[in-house]
Phi, psi and omega in degrees: 000131187271353179296126183259007181287147179293338180299332183257009183304317182288349178261350181286146178233104178284334178243134177292154174294178181303329180274003181080016182273150176234145180290132179257344180168185179289160176291125180289151181301333177301335179261004175289156174295124178298320185284327182260351179054041178198170176301151176298142181249330185232150175293131181297329184272309186260344178082357180288155178294128183295328180296341181282351184261101182300331180278350174104187181207164181244133173253132177232133177224138177245129182246147166237105189066234178266356184270131174280120179255349181194139177206148175197162175231135179230131172295154183297327174299318178293320178299315178297318179299316180297321178295317180295332178284349178288156178293155177302321178302314180294315180304311182295317181295318180291320178295319178297315179304311181295315181300324181283334189244337188300131188253001180054043171251150178237164179097185188246018183267335182215153181293138179283351185242352176206182184266016177295134176264142183304316184286358180230024181295133182296327183255350185055025171247132183201163176243144173247137182229134175225136171260122187241151173234112183060240180259012182246157178260127179261318181215154177209148179211155169250139174236121182288162181301322179298317180288325175298319179294319179296322176296319180300326180291344179279351191264135179286165177299321179300314180292320179301320179296322177297317178291325176300319178295318178301315180294313180301318183289331189243346186221072178298137179096350177284137180306140183299333183270006178284131186229091177276076187288133177269153166226156184273140178155187185301309182208357190281016180276121180261000000 
């Protein structure tokens, strides 16, 4: 980060994280926990403090219009474990989906998997994803509702059951048919 002000010293990363990521700025409020009104502090799956993971963590939030309908933060070890617990069929289908569609755009203005713009989304349902290091943001993406649905179609029944357990264990009250499917890659995992 080229900003030389002392205000951003704690957000600067002179060394990349284990994943080779560098902090680009502070975590935007859009990625704060809606329920806690602050940045996420603990991994939703293992409960460990997110700041303790030098390789970073991922924040995922799903919106319907302006309403947050689902949110979680996962340390990268838990995220990798969840991906590895997916069926081989799902892993291959999701990786193929991403390889065919990923657009190398960052930020929350346009979908990373198609050319939909946030302000013109047909369903106004979308996911925001951020890869964070400590209190800083390294990468960010928007995934439109259409692409989230298409990713969900790539997932086997075995993998779907694993995600159902994750939702049941961590989010009482979330609709049973809600499917926050992950995919492996730089940031396009919702």
